[in-house]
N, C-alpha and C positions, 0 to 999 in steps of 0.2 A: 888913791882915793878910798879911804874906808868906807864899807858899806855895813851900815848898820841896820837892825830890825828889831828895836825897844817894841815893847809890850806900849799900848796906847795907854795913856795917861788914867783914861777912865777904867781901866781893865788893873792898873797897879795896887788898888787896894780893894779890900773885902767889903762886906755890908758895914763893918764897923770901922771903916777908914783906917783899918792897918794894913801895910803894906803886905803883899801875897808872899813875900818871903819871909817874913817875920811871923809866920805862922804858930812860932812856939812861946811866942810873947806877946805881951799887952801893951802895944807901943802904937799909937798913932802916927800917921806920915807927917804930921809937924814935928812931934817930939823925934822920930828920926832923923829927919832933916837937921834939926838942932844938935842931936847927938853928934852927926857927922861932922859938924863946924866947932865941936867941944875944943877949947885951949888946952884940955887936957888928952896929952897924946896916946895915952893907955885907953882911955873910954873912948875916945874917936878910932883908934886901932880895932878895938873891941867889934865895934857895931860896922866897921867898914870891911873889917875881915870875916862878920857873919853876912853881910850881903853877898859877899863875893863868893862865900861859900854856898849861900842859898837861892841866889837871884841867878837870872840867865845872864851869861856874859854882858850881853848887850844892854842890859839893863842899868847894869852897875856904871856904865857911861853916860847915864842920864843923872846921876849925882854927883860923880866924881871924873875929875880931869883923869889921865892916865899918869900924868905928872906929880898926881896928890898919892897916888897907889905908890910910887918909886919914892918919895921921900919919907912916909910912913911903913915903906916896906920891911924894915928891920924891928918895928913893934907887931906889925899886923901878920906875919906868915905864921906863928904861933897858932892864928886863929881860923887857919883856912883847911885844914883836915886834909882829904884827900885832892881837894882842889888846889891844893899848893903848888903841885908839880905843872899844872897847866898856866895858873897865873905866871910862876917863875919862868916857864918857856916863854909865854907871849912877853912878858915884859922885856926878856933878855932880846928876843926876837925885834923888837920896839929900840934896843939898845938904850933902856931907860934904869936898866939896873946892870952892875958888871956881871 
């Protein structure tokens, strides 16, 4: 059984309604959620990678299932920066990527 400690919903956004992990751009929570659901895999990968790079790992799973990350892995890993090794390790440990 996995034990996660996500940020409470009322603390996920700042006073302007922007997710705390998107401190460097003007995107509201509804806009962010919409971008994560984009049919455009590159657009979706950019926003997913940005969240995976800047949010607490537990918070990532508030928005996406690990299987979605695995599905988009080829497209999003270039957006992970220094966190790429962590996410690669985690997904391999869970047998979601080869």
